[in-house]
Backbone bond lengths (Angstrom), bond angles and torsions (degrees), N, CA, C in turn:
res aa  C-N    CA-C-N  psi(-1)  N-CA   C-N-CA  omega(-1)  CA-C   N-CA-C  phi
1 M - - - 1.448 - - 1.444 110.44 -
2 T 1.343 120.92 119.22 1.450 126.59 178.52 1.572 105.08 -91.75
3 V 1.353 113.37 129.26 1.534 121.42 179.97 1.514 105.70 -99.08
4 R 1.325 113.10 135.93 1.423 123.14 176.17 1.546 109.75 -123.07
5 L 1.360 116.66 137.90 1.438 122.70 174.39 1.469 104.75 -93.88
6 R 1.300 119.12 117.18 1.407 121.43 179.20 1.528 117.37 -152.60
7 L 1.358 119.13 179.61 1.438 122.74 -173.35 1.575 108.08 -93.29
8 Q 1.436 111.63 140.69 1.490 117.04 174.38 1.486 104.10 -122.94
9 R 1.376 113.75 121.00 1.425 118.69 -176.59 1.515 113.60 -73.75
10 M 1.324 115.93 138.08 1.467 123.12 -178.47 1.508 104.78 -142.17
11 G 1.408 117.63 172.54 1.465 120.64 -176.39 1.390 113.69 101.33
12 R 1.307 116.81 -171.33 1.433 125.67 -178.22 1.429 112.62 -107.68
13 P 1.406 119.54 169.66 1.503 119.55 -176.21 1.557 108.97 -57.57
14 K 1.340 112.86 137.99 1.529 119.91 -178.94 1.447 119.05 61.47
15 R 1.394 117.75 8.29 1.494 122.64 176.74 1.461 105.27 -138.41
16 P 1.325 121.49 62.04 1.508 126.53 -178.36 1.474 114.59 -75.58
17 F 1.264 117.39 145.45 1.437 123.39 164.44 1.536 104.98 -136.39
18 Y 1.366 118.70 158.51 1.417 119.67 -171.74 1.523 107.13 -129.21
19 R 1.427 112.88 147.62 1.381 118.04 169.09 1.463 110.28 -100.19
20 V 1.372 119.09 141.76 1.477 119.94 170.85 1.515 107.74 -89.97
21 V 1.318 117.73 115.21 1.470 123.03 -176.49 1.495 117.82 -121.97
22 A 1.233 117.85 152.75 1.525 124.12 169.57 1.513 103.25 -95.61
23 I 1.371 117.27 119.22 1.393 125.92 -174.48 1.496 111.09 -142.37
24 D 1.315 117.85 150.44 1.461 120.96 171.04 1.484 113.79 -58.87
25 Q 1.297 118.25 129.32 1.448 120.57 -176.36 1.521 117.26 -51.18
26 R 1.242 115.24 -31.59 1.511 120.27 -176.96 1.608 115.46 -81.97
27 A 1.362 109.34 -13.37 1.536 112.35 178.48 1.473 118.73 -70.57
28 K 1.262 117.70 156.57 1.450 122.61 -176.05 1.591 109.48 -66.82
29 R 1.295 118.63 164.42 1.434 120.05 -177.26 1.572 113.82 -58.01
30 D 1.342 111.01 -38.01 1.559 114.47 -179.81 1.522 109.18 -106.40
31 G 1.326 118.25 28.30 1.431 121.18 178.02 1.541 111.73 -73.08
32 K 1.237 119.01 177.90 1.448 125.95 -177.11 1.500 108.56 -76.50
33 P 1.370 117.06 119.65 1.421 121.87 178.40 1.487 117.17 -77.32
34 I 1.294 119.47 159.21 1.443 125.30 173.35 1.522 111.80 -74.28
35 E 1.455 108.38 -41.16 1.537 113.33 -178.90 1.503 103.56 -163.42
36 I 1.424 111.28 139.84 1.541 116.15 177.01 1.617 103.31 -91.46
37 L 1.358 110.11 131.29 1.526 114.23 178.27 1.436 115.04 -103.06
38 G 1.231 122.49 -25.96 1.475 127.04 -178.06 1.561 114.18 -178.87
39 Q 1.378 108.50 -168.96 1.466 112.16 179.50 1.544 110.32 -134.64
40 Y 1.265 117.15 160.69 1.520 123.13 178.58 1.521 103.85 -135.27
41 Y 1.341 121.84 121.37 1.402 128.01 169.99 1.503 113.89 -111.24
42 P 1.377 116.48 95.44 1.474 122.48 -172.71 1.563 107.99 -75.39
43 I 1.292 123.91 -23.23 1.437 128.50 -173.14 1.505 107.92 -77.74
44 S 1.248 119.82 -46.53 1.487 125.52 -178.32 1.534 113.59 -55.65
45 V 1.290 114.25 151.84 1.541 122.26 176.11 1.527 109.73 -62.90
46 G 1.362 112.25 118.86 1.436 119.26 178.87 1.596 112.09 96.62
47 K 1.388 114.06 -3.12 1.381 116.04 -176.84 1.514 118.06 45.35
48 K 1.353 117.21 73.72 1.374 122.26 -175.64 1.535 117.95 -62.78
49 F 1.275 116.91 140.50 1.467 121.11 -175.79 1.502 106.30 -140.83
50 N 1.361 117.47 110.85 1.462 120.96 -179.03 1.611 103.65 -118.25
51 I 1.322 112.43 135.69 1.437 120.17 178.58 1.583 112.43 -147.32
52 N 1.315 113.88 145.53 1.460 118.86 174.25 1.473 107.42 -84.41
53 I 1.374 115.70 104.22 1.444 123.00 -175.13 1.593 111.26 -63.41
54 E 1.338 115.08 -40.35 1.527 115.44 177.61 1.535 114.26 -56.90
55 R 1.317 115.35 -51.67 1.458 121.30 178.68 1.542 112.50 -63.78
56 L 1.318 118.25 -36.86 1.451 123.44 176.10 1.534 109.45 -59.52
57 N 1.249 115.59 -48.38 1.503 121.56 179.53 1.477 113.35 -61.39
58 Y 1.421 113.17 -41.61 1.462 117.88 176.93 1.522 111.31 -61.50
59 W 1.289 118.45 -47.03 1.480 119.96 178.94 1.539 114.63 -62.47
60 L 1.342 115.46 -39.66 1.453 117.72 177.67 1.519 110.59 -69.71
61 C 1.293 117.73 -37.53 1.489 116.82 174.21 1.591 116.67 -68.23
62 A 1.330 113.16 -21.06 1.485 120.31 -178.38 1.518 111.09 -85.82
63 G 1.450 111.10 -5.88 1.518 114.28 176.32 1.480 114.10 102.88
64 A 1.387 120.65 11.50 1.366 121.31 172.95 1.559 109.63 -75.02
65 K 1.292 114.56 150.85 1.530 118.66 177.78 1.550 110.92 -114.07
66 A 1.256 117.01 133.90 1.532 121.10 177.19 1.392 111.05 -76.43
67 S 1.291 121.87 145.13 1.490 125.62 170.40 1.485 107.59 -69.77
68 E 1.324 117.25 164.14 1.511 121.62 -177.42 1.472 107.83 -56.74
69 T 1.308 123.85 -46.27 1.357 131.36 -174.85 1.566 112.63 -61.34
70 V 1.378 113.26 -50.20 1.422 118.30 177.18 1.443 109.47 -65.81
71 A 1.335 125.89 -40.94 1.451 126.70 179.69 1.527 108.73 -60.29
72 V 1.303 122.85 -39.45 1.377 122.69 177.26 1.460 114.37 -66.57
73 L 1.356 116.38 -46.02 1.547 123.72 172.37 1.503 110.83 -52.68
74 I 1.355 118.44 -46.87 1.485 119.50 178.86 1.481 115.82 -58.06
75 K 1.401 109.20 -48.34 1.471 121.06 -179.33 1.620 107.72 -59.33
76 K 1.275 120.77 -43.40 1.478 122.13 178.96 1.517 110.36 -65.29
77 N 1.309 115.43 -37.70 1.451 120.61 -176.43 1.532 112.51 -71.94
78 Q 1.348 114.21 -32.20 1.487 117.29 179.99 1.582 105.21 -75.90
79 A 1.313 122.19 -31.42 1.418 124.78 -175.80 1.480 109.19 -63.08
80 S 1.355 114.32 -43.35 1.551 118.19 -173.56 1.451 112.25 -90.87
């Protein structure tokens, strides 16, 4: 089983927010995640991004790969 760190869409129409999840690579976008790592709010002022760094590092060390979008968000979060 290959694990991927990616976004899972939540919220109502035209007001999305996303969860950062560890999920099987073959699962659907809104499938059941293995673990919820954080949230991303693109609509709010400043585009809030909250993530549990300890669990993120655990999954990356365990061999999980981040999607392109999650990798960019992590990089921006570490810079600030």
